Backbone as CSV, one residue per row, in Angstrom:
resi,resn,N_x,N_y,N_z,CA_x,CA_y,CA_z,C_x,C_y,C_z
1,MET,12.100,-5.740,-24.622,11.961,-5.994,-23.382,10.620,-5.260,-22.611
2,ALA,9.776,-5.863,-21.798,8.812,-4.687,-21.399,8.968,-4.417,-20.067
3,GLU,8.044,-3.122,-20.110,8.172,-2.173,-18.438,7.958,-3.102,-17.548
4,PRO,8.065,-2.514,-17.285,8.327,-3.406,-15.383,7.018,-3.510,-15.057
5,TRP,5.781,-2.613,-14.949,4.922,-2.021,-14.083,4.209,-3.422,-15.942
6,ALA,4.421,-3.838,-16.546,3.174,-4.443,-17.331,3.218,-5.985,-16.948
7,THR,4.215,-6.435,-15.957,4.085,-7.719,-15.507,2.755,-7.975,-14.397
8,PHE,2.223,-6.923,-14.210,1.583,-6.592,-13.425,-0.381,-7.141,-14.271
9,GLY,-0.287,-6.439,-15.505,-1.334,-6.765,-16.516,-2.294,-5.768,-17.182
10,ILE,-1.889,-4.495,-16.381,-2.665,-3.453,-16.613,-1.651,-2.377,-17.500
11,ASP,-2.207,-1.315,-18.034,-2.300,0.216,-18.283,-2.548,0.886,-18.144
12,LEU,-2.014,2.230,-17.320,-2.850,2.282,-16.383,-3.400,3.731,-17.527
13,HIS,-2.821,3.779,-18.603,-2.775,4.954,-19.329,-3.268,6.923,-18.792
14,LEU,-2.621,7.242,-17.783,-2.817,8.379,-17.375,-2.338,8.874,-17.404
15,GLU,-2.893,10.617,-17.372,-2.601,11.546,-18.542,-2.471,12.634,-16.758
16,PRO,-1.421,13.099,-15.935,-1.488,13.951,-15.036,-1.699,15.499,-15.365
17,ALA,-2.693,15.981,-15.044,-3.021,17.677,-15.121,-3.863,17.495,-14.293
18,GLY,-3.008,18.993,-14.426,-3.317,19.965,-13.354,-2.996,21.055,-12.500
19,PRO,-2.962,21.936,-11.584,-2.273,22.648,-11.106,-0.731,22.924,-10.506
20,GLY,-0.930,20.772,-10.562,0.330,20.324,-9.571,0.714,18.774,-10.446
21,LEU,1.403,18.543,-10.671,1.633,17.332,-10.959,1.394,16.170,-9.815
22,ARG,1.452,16.149,-8.462,1.276,15.205,-7.598,-0.056,15.117,-7.465
23,ARG,-1.228,16.188,-7.770,-2.419,16.419,-7.663,-2.676,15.814,-8.600
24,GLY,-2.417,15.878,-10.270,-3.408,15.658,-11.061,-2.603,14.348,-11.684
25,LEU,-2.211,13.599,-10.918,-1.906,12.512,-10.691,-2.714,11.631,-9.433
26,THR,-2.904,12.179,-8.443,-3.912,11.912,-7.186,-5.228,12.467,-8.461
27,ASP,-6.117,13.092,-8.877,-7.107,13.167,-9.188,-7.059,12.320,-10.640
28,ALA,-6.160,12.028,-10.923,-6.171,10.721,-12.357,-6.275,9.387,-12.152
29,LEU,-5.640,9.172,-11.133,-5.859,7.424,-10.493,-7.338,7.553,-10.077
30,ARG,-8.007,8.391,-8.766,-9.190,8.719,-7.922,-9.972,8.368,-9.369
31,GLU,-10.252,8.574,-10.651,-10.642,9.109,-11.362,-10.759,7.714,-12.457
32,ALA,-9.740,6.999,-12.104,-9.691,5.517,-13.458,-10.079,4.326,-12.338
33,VAL,-10.561,5.070,-11.206,-10.916,4.271,-10.143,-12.406,4.862,-10.086
34,ARG,-13.149,5.839,-10.192,-13.512,5.958,-9.475,-15.007,5.581,-10.507
35,THR,-14.573,5.530,-11.824,-14.458,4.877,-13.119,-14.961,3.932,-13.389
36,GLY,-14.272,3.027,-12.802,-14.138,1.682,-12.289,-13.070,1.129,-14.018
37,ARG,-12.143,1.748,-14.070,-11.306,1.582,-15.120,-10.368,0.862,-14.220
38,LEU,-9.501,0.968,-13.063,-9.502,0.420,-12.523,-10.438,-0.281,-11.344
39,ALA,-10.764,-1.739,-11.430,-11.315,-2.169,-10.805,-11.043,-2.737,-9.364
40,PRO,-11.814,-2.622,-8.411,-11.741,-3.196,-7.190,-10.534,-4.682,-6.745
41,GLY,-9.596,-3.718,-5.984,-8.833,-5.668,-5.815,-7.518,-5.345,-6.751
42,THR,-7.478,-4.472,-7.773,-6.208,-4.448,-9.043,-5.052,-3.954,-8.219
43,ARG,-4.044,-4.554,-8.458,-2.155,-4.022,-7.997,-2.028,-3.094,-8.440
44,LEU,-1.072,-1.727,-8.451,-1.410,-0.941,-8.769,0.315,-1.641,-9.123
45,PRO,0.762,-0.752,-10.024,2.225,-0.308,-9.819,3.398,-0.010,-8.554
46,SER,4.417,-0.643,-8.721,5.467,-0.119,-7.112,5.066,1.766,-7.803
47,SER,5.654,1.862,-6.488,6.093,3.622,-6.914,7.176,3.922,-7.674
48,ARG,7.873,3.276,-7.385,9.443,3.468,-8.246,8.966,3.090,-10.055
49,SER,8.166,2.126,-9.658,7.737,1.623,-11.297,7.065,2.789,-12.037
50,LEU,5.947,2.965,-11.639,5.133,4.405,-11.858,6.094,5.031,-12.089
51,ALA,6.341,5.956,-11.134,7.742,6.925,-11.584,8.811,6.878,-12.491
52,ALA,9.018,5.580,-13.063,9.879,5.675,-13.674,9.126,5.684,-15.826
53,ASP,7.405,5.530,-14.923,7.461,5.017,-16.490,7.284,6.469,-17.326
54,LEU,6.140,7.462,-15.833,5.926,8.530,-15.978,6.745,9.509,-16.833
55,GLY,8.629,9.107,-15.802,9.068,10.527,-15.663,9.314,10.944,-14.601
56,ILE,8.388,10.919,-13.482,8.769,11.838,-12.382,9.439,11.299,-11.325
57,ALA,9.191,12.058,-10.272,10.077,11.624,-9.188,9.177,10.545,-8.396
58,ARG,9.711,9.777,-7.740,9.214,8.451,-6.944,8.301,8.845,-6.066
59,ASN,8.890,10.381,-5.562,7.742,10.623,-4.002,7.336,11.238,-4.036
60,THR,6.663,11.201,-5.562,5.403,12.140,-6.168,4.528,11.214,-6.121
61,VAL,4.930,10.189,-6.764,3.970,9.011,-6.798,3.606,8.218,-5.627
62,ALA,4.711,8.522,-4.918,4.030,7.599,-3.055,3.314,8.939,-2.291
63,ASP,3.199,9.859,-2.845,2.410,10.623,-1.989,1.438,10.929,-2.595
64,ALA,1.007,10.897,-4.365,-0.281,10.570,-4.419,-1.097,8.941,-3.998
65,TYR,-0.483,7.499,-4.173,-0.601,6.957,-3.709,-1.376,7.137,-1.791
66,ALA,-0.502,7.644,-1.240,-0.584,7.805,0.016,-2.064,8.981,0.446
67,ASP,-2.682,9.485,-0.646,-3.469,10.490,-0.539,-4.769,9.782,-1.250
68,LEU,-4.414,8.761,-1.590,-5.315,8.597,-1.843,-5.726,6.772,-1.612
69,VAL,-4.991,6.722,-0.521,-5.094,5.631,0.801,-5.705,6.129,2.073
70,ALA,-5.256,7.455,2.029,-5.973,8.384,3.613,-7.444,8.723,2.821
71,GLU,-7.888,8.252,1.320,-9.474,8.719,1.496,-10.054,7.690,0.848
72,GLY,-9.454,6.528,1.201,-10.053,5.343,0.693,-10.439,4.589,-0.296
73,TRP,-9.652,5.709,-1.684,-9.553,5.100,-2.643,-8.651,3.951,-2.866
74,LEU,-7.686,3.929,-2.525,-6.875,2.314,-2.823,-6.209,1.904,-0.968
75,THR,-5.555,0.599,-1.043,-5.379,0.254,0.095,-3.851,-0.132,-0.107
76,ALA,-2.985,0.212,1.155,-1.942,-0.725,0.854,-1.148,-1.149,2.529
77,ARG,-0.305,-2.526,2.306,0.217,-2.853,2.786,1.970,-3.498,2.645
78,GLN,2.518,-3.359,3.984,3.747,-3.667,3.581,3.955,-5.320,2.864
79,GLY,4.271,-5.211,1.670,4.923,-7.046,1.177,4.187,-6.883,0.246
80,SER,2.276,-6.389,0.421,1.783,-6.913,-0.520,1.288,-5.744,-1.549
81,GLY,1.791,-4.490,-1.666,1.804,-3.576,-2.175,0.537,-2.288,-2.605
82,THR,0.139,-2.198,-3.331,-0.746,-0.936,-3.594,-2.200,-1.381,-4.099
83,ARG,-3.303,-1.489,-3.660,-4.424,-2.301,-4.903,-5.436,-0.921,-4.625
84,VAL,-6.099,-1.193,-5.305,-7.600,-0.537,-5.102,-8.823,-1.347,-4.660
85,ALA,-8.665,-0.101,-3.574,-10.220,-0.877,-2.190,-10.873,-1.625,-2.599
86,ASP,-11.555,-2.246,-1.964,-12.575,-2.765,-2.510,-13.937,-2.572,-2.328
87,ARG,-13.759,-1.607,-1.354,-15.798,-0.192,-1.267,-15.071,0.766,-0.896
88,VAL,-15.006,1.462,-2.083,-14.861,2.984,-2.553,-15.719,4.367,-2.498
89,HIS,-16.109,5.161,-2.285,-16.580,6.278,-2.507,-17.223,6.347,-3.457
90,THR,-18.650,6.454,-3.942,-19.518,7.021,-5.235,-19.041,8.037,-5.786
91,ARG,-18.845,9.116,-4.862,-17.763,10.674,-5.616,-16.440,10.624,-4.402
92,PRO,-15.957,11.570,-5.004,-14.117,12.284,-3.987,-14.729,13.027,-3.116
93,PRO,-13.873,12.924,-2.126,-14.552,13.474,-1.004,-14.653,15.444,-1.460
94,GLU,-15.338,16.019,-0.721,-14.979,18.114,-1.534,-13.601,18.202,-0.516
95,ARG,-13.384,19.643,-2.253,-11.637,19.821,-1.047,-11.818,21.503,-0.954
96,PRO,-11.235,21.657,0.171,-11.165,23.231,0.404,-10.712,23.707,-0.424
97,SER,-11.640,25.031,-1.402,-10.685,25.383,-2.115,-9.679,26.323,-2.045
98,ALA,-8.429,26.282,-2.523,-7.408,27.219,-1.805,-6.837,28.392,-2.836
């Protein structure tokens, strides 16, 4: 049986890394968009499907998606899912050092 996310025709090949799982996932998704591996308009798997695939909590994925929507990398609409934004930044915004 195919994975639920496979019905979207994409395999994200994400390897979240870094100081926190949420930040690692956010960074991995941002890099996939920035480099063009995820093209504008690409529909991403639901937070539930991606969380199950990665073996992480759904809220972690939902929070990462929300961060990227706020930064302008992704768009989200109720009932239409989460998609890569048509117009994205050429580089990620600066983060204050913690």
